[in-house]
Structures are given as C-alpha cells and as structure tokens.
C-alpha positions in Angstrom: -34.0 -57.7 -15.4 -33.5 -57.8 -11.7 -35.2 -60.5 -9.6 -37.5 -59.7 -6.7 -34.7 -60.6 -4.2 -32.2 -58.2 -5.9 -34.7 -55.4 -6.0 -35.5 -55.9 -2.3 -31.7 -56.0 -1.6 -31.0 -52.7 -3.5 -34.0 -51.0 -1.8 -32.6 -52.1 1.6 -29.1 -50.7 0.7 -30.6 -47.4 -0.5 -32.6 -47.2 2.7 -29.5 -47.9 4.8 -27.5 -45.2 2.9 -30.3 -42.6 3.5 -30.4 -43.4 7.2 -26.6 -43.2 7.4 -26.6 -39.8 5.6 -29.3 -38.6 8.0 -27.3 -39.7 10.9 -24.2 -37.9 9.6 -26.2 -34.7 9.0 -27.6 -34.9 12.5 -24.2 -35.2 14.0 -22.8 -32.3 11.9 -25.8 -30.2 12.9 -25.3 -31.0 16.5 -21.6 -30.3 16.3 -22.1 -26.9 14.7 -24.8 -25.9 17.1 -22.8 -27.0 20.1 -19.7 -25.1 18.8 -21.7 -21.9 18.3 -23.2 -22.2 21.8 -19.8 -22.8 23.3 -18.3 -19.8 21.5 -21.2 -17.6 22.6 -20.8 -18.6 26.2 -17.0 -18.2 26.1 -17.3 -14.8 24.5 -19.8 -13.6 27.1 -17.7 -15.1 29.9 -14.6 -13.4 28.5 -16.4 -10.0 28.2 -17.6 -10.4 31.8 -14.1 -11.4 33.0 -12.1 -8.7 31.2 -12.4 -5.3 32.8 -11.1 -2.7 30.5 -9.6 0.3 32.3 -11.8 3.4 31.9 -8.9 5.3 30.3 -8.7 2.7 27.5 -12.4 2.1 27.0 -12.8 5.0 24.6 -9.6 4.1 22.7 -10.8 0.6 22.0 -14.4 1.7 21.1 -14.8 1.8 17.3 -17.8 4.1 17.6 -15.6 6.7 19.3 -12.7 6.5 16.9 -12.7 9.6 14.7 -9.3 9.8 12.9 -8.0 13.2 11.8 -7.0 13.0 8.2 -6.4 16.5 6.8 -4.2 15.5 3.9 -6.6 12.6 2.9 -9.6 14.9 3.0 -7.8 17.5 0.8 -6.8 14.8 -1.7 -10.4 13.5 -1.6 -11.7 17.0 -2.5 -9.2 17.2 -5.4 -10.4 13.9 -6.7 -14.0 14.9 -6.3 -13.6 18.2 -8.3 -11.4 16.4 -10.9 -14.1 13.7 -11.4 -16.8 16.4 -11.8 -14.7 18.3 -14.3 -13.9 15.1 -16.4 -17.3 13.5 -16.5 -19.4 16.7 -16.4 -21.9 17.9 -13.9 -24.9 16.0 -15.2 -23.0 12.7 -15.4 -21.5 13.4 -12.0 -24.9 13.8 -10.5 -26.2 10.6 -12.2 -23.3 8.5 -11.2 -22.6 10.3 -8.0 -23.2 7.3 -5.6 -20.8 5.1 -7.5 -18.1 7.9 -7.8 -18.5 8.8 -4.2 -18.2 5.2 -3.1 -14.9 4.7 -4.9 -13.4 8.0 -3.9 -14.4 7.6 -0.2 -12.7 4.2 -0.2 -9.6 5.7 -1.6 -9.8 8.4 1.1 -10.3 5.8 3.8 -7.2 3.8 2.8 -5.1 6.9 2.8 -6.6 8.0 6.1 -5.6 4.7 7.7 -1.9 5.4 6.9 -2.1 9.1 7.8 -3.9 8.6 11.1 -1.7 5.7 12.1 1.5 7.7 11.7 0.1 11.1 13.0 -1.9 9.8 15.9 -0.1 6.6 16.9 3.5 6.3 15.7 4.4 10.0 16.0 3.2 10.5 19.6 4.6 7.2 20.7 8.1 8.0 19.3 7.9 11.5 20.8 7.1 10.0 24.2 9.4 7.0 24.2 12.0 7.7 21.6 13.6 4.8 19.6 15.4 3.0 22.5 12.9 0.2 22.3 13.9 -0.8 18.7 16.9 -3.0 19.6 18.0 -2.1 23.1 21.1 -3.5 24.8 18.9 -4.8 27.7 15.5 -6.1 26.6 12.6 -5.5 29.1 8.9 -6.3 29.0 8.2 -2.7 27.9 10.7 -2.7 25.0 9.7 -6.1 23.9 6.0 -5.3 23.8 6.6 -1.9 22.2 8.7 -3.4 19.4 6.4 -6.3 18.8 3.2 -4.3 18.7 4.8 -1.7 16.5 6.1 -4.2 14.0 2.9 -6.2 13.6 0.8 -3.0 13.4 3.2 -1.6 10.8 2.8 -4.8 8.8 -1.0 -4.8 8.7 -1.1 -1.0 7.9 1.5 -1.0 5.1 0.6 -4.3 3.3 -2.9 -2.9 2.6 -2.0 0.7 1.9 1.3 0.9 0.0 -0.4 -0.6 -3.1 -3.0 2.2 -3.2 -0.3 4.9 -2.8 1.7 3.2 -5.6 -1.4 3.2 -7.9 -2.0 6.9 -7.2 1.5 7.9 -8.0 1.6 5.6 -11.1 -1.4 7.5 -12.5 0.2 10.8 -11.5 3.4 9.9 -13.3 1.4 8.8 -16.4 -0.8 11.8 -16.7 1.4 14.5 -15.2 5.0 13.4 -14.8 5.4 11.9 -18.3 4.0 14.9 -20.2 6.2 17.2 -18.0 9.3 15.2 -18.8 8.4 15.1 -22.5 7.6 18.8 -22.9 10.4 19.9 -20.6 13.1 17.8 -22.2 12.1 18.9 -25.7 12.3 22.6 -25.0 15.2 22.3 -22.7 17.3 20.4 -25.2 16.3 22.8 -28.1 17.2 25.8 -26.0 20.7 24.3 -25.4 21.1 23.5 -29.0 20.8 19.7 -28.5 19.6 17.6 -31.5 16.1 16.0 -31.5 16.3 12.3 -30.5 13.7 9.6 -30.3 14.3 6.2 -28.8 11.8 3.3 -29.3 11.8 0.3 -27.0 12.0 -0.6 -23.3 15.1 -0.8 -21.1 18.2 -2.2 -22.8 16.2 -2.9 -26.0 15.8 0.8 -26.9 16.7 1.8 -30.5 17.5 5.3 -31.6 15.2 6.0 -34.6 15.6 9.9 -34.7 18.8 11.8 -34.0 22.5 10.9 -33.8 23.8 7.8 -32.2 25.4 7.9 -28.8 29.1 8.4 -28.9 31.0 5.3 -27.9 32.9 5.4 -24.7 30.7 8.1 -23.2 28.4 7.2 -20.3 24.9 8.0 -21.6 22.9 6.3 -18.8 22.2 9.6 -17.0 21.4 11.7 -20.1 17.9 12.2 -19.0 19.3 14.0 -15.9 21.7 16.2 -17.9 21.2 19.8 -16.9 24.5 21.2 -18.0 24.3 24.4 -20.0 27.2 25.6 -22.2 27.0 29.4 -21.7 29.4 30.1 -24.6 27.2 28.4 -27.2 23.8 29.3 -25.6 22.0 32.5 -26.7 21.3 34.8 -23.8 17.7 35.1 -25.1 17.3 31.4 -24.6 18.2 31.4 -20.9 14.6 32.0 -19.7 13.5 29.1 -21.8 16.3 27.0 -20.4 15.4 27.8 -16.8 11.6 27.3 -17.3 11.9 24.1 -19.4 14.5 22.8 -17.0 12.2 23.3 -14.1 9.4 21.5 -15.9 11.6 18.6 -16.8 12.9 18.4 -13.2 9.3 18.4 -11.8 8.4 15.5 -14.1 11.5 13.6 -13.2 10.8 14.2 -9.5 7.4 12.6 -9.9 9.0 9.7 -11.7 11.5 9.2 -9.0 8.8 9.2 -6.3 6.9 6.6 -8.3 10.0 4.4 -8.7 10.7 4.7 -4.9 7.1 3.8 -4.1 7.3 0.8 -6.5 10.4 -0.4 -4.6 8.7 0.1 -1.2 5.6 -1.7 -2.4 7.7 -4.6 -3.7 9.5 -4.8 -0.4 6.4 -4.7 1.7 4.6 -7.3 -0.4 7.4 -9.8 -0.6 9.8 -9.2 2.3 8.3 -7.1 5.1 6.6 -10.0 6.8 9.8 -12.0 6.8 11.8 -9.1 8.3 9.1 -8.5 10.9 9.1 -12.2 11.9 12.9 -12.2 12.2 12.8 -8.9 14.2 10.2 -10.3 16.7 12.2 -13.5 17.0 15.4 -11.7 17.8 13.6 -9.6 20.4 12.0 -12.7 21.9 15.4 -14.5 22.1 17.0 -11.5 23.6 14.2 -11.1 26.2 13.7 -14.8 27.2 16.7 -16.8 26.2 19.6 -14.3 26.5 18.3 -11.6 29.0 21.8 -10.7 30.2 23.4 -10.3 26.7 25.5 -8.3 26.2 
C-alpha cells in the first residue's frame, strides 16, 4: 500500500502532467488558429494585389469552363444504352443514380483528355508550331511554352491513360477476343488448315489439339498469317476466306490497340515524370546557363 506522502506525490505529478498537456493543447490551438488567420489574410491580399486581365478572367473561371466533348458524349450514350440493355429497363430505373454516377465519371475522365487536346493543345500548336519544343535559341516564350505544356501533359495523362486502357481491355475481352477466335476458326478452315488448340500463356503454351509446329519454321507470327493458297482453296470458299479474314483482322486490330495502350500506360505511370523533369531541366539549363549555345 502507498503511504500518504506517496499518494500526495503521485497526485501532484498527475496534476502537473494535466497542466502540461493543457498548455501544449493551448499552444497548438493558438498556432493552428494563427496560421489559418495568416493564410486567410495572405489569400485576400494576393487576390487584391493580382489583377487578372479581362481577356483571361473568363478562361480562369471554373464556372465559365464548358468543354466540348463530342466523342466522350457519344461514348457515354453508347454505355448508357448498353447498360440499359444488359440490366433491363426496370433495374436500370432502380439503379439509375448509381449507374449514371459511374458512367458520368467515365465520361468526365475521357472529356478531360478530349478537351485538353482539342481546345488547348491543337490550337496552340496550330498557332505556334513546334519550334518551342527544343529550339536552338531558348527564349522566355519557348521556355514557358515547353514547361507549361510538359507539366500539363503529365497531369492529364497520368490520370486518364489508365481509364482508356481499362476501356480497351474490356473491349478486347468482350469484342476483340471473340472476333479473333471465330475469325481464326473459319479463316483457317476455309484455307484447309488443321484445327489447333494451345493451352498456356506466353512461352509456356502447349499444343493439345492439332499437329506440332514444324521445327526450323518461324511460327511466332502465325496468328497474323493471311496467306491463301489459291491452288488448293476451293473457289466457293473465297467469300468465307474474305469475311472470316476481315473478322479476324478486326479482332487483332483491337488487340493491337490494347497492347499499344498498355505500353503507353506503363510508360506514363513509370517514366513520364522522369522524362518531363529531364526535359524541363534541359530547357532551364539552355535558357539560363547556356543562353548562347549553340
């Protein structure tokens, strides 16, 4: 058991800790309050000091920014009608707010890219050309143009390439894949090719149906084989060859677009910021350190 002196000592220590915590809390509250007041005053002072030209006031006003996104709107309508067809009219009405919220956000992300290129990048390049990218003699105008363009491109692409990649991944899964499968089957049958089936991924594929590949023959591009032996192909099969070949080509085109977008998304996510930083650094050195080079 604690003696009366120990109890009094512990009570005094507890009281000191409480007062110390109260003092710390008071200091933190005062610091946060003073910081907020200072930021408010500085913001009002900056707004009062900065006079935006009248010609730019509307451009920098979010309320007046109405981007034109024809392609994004069309894609949104396609998604809307597809969702209604898949889930049914009754479920579409019941879950309408959730479906609309998701589709509108997809449309918004696509609209960001479309509007940026159509309303900003395109007109700027048409007016100024591409001489500002890496000019022989760097000026204030070329330095600012390249820097602003590079940073804007980074923010736009980092957030949007992933969405475009997801869209084309689904398109390749639901459209491209079936087109390649059906087109390849009928295309090969019309040409007299044997039925083959490979199981596995990449270099680990194994032929389970059909003859083995002939050794010494390059079979890497077999899926892009469109050669037709006219001597051994029945004339009646030519329409089937043409139609199935077109279906197969359409499916492979979707697959190629997906692969290209995957590569672009990988580059944007891992390397774009490094290239942009290096680009801005080179322009800064050229502008400030070596203005007379070459």
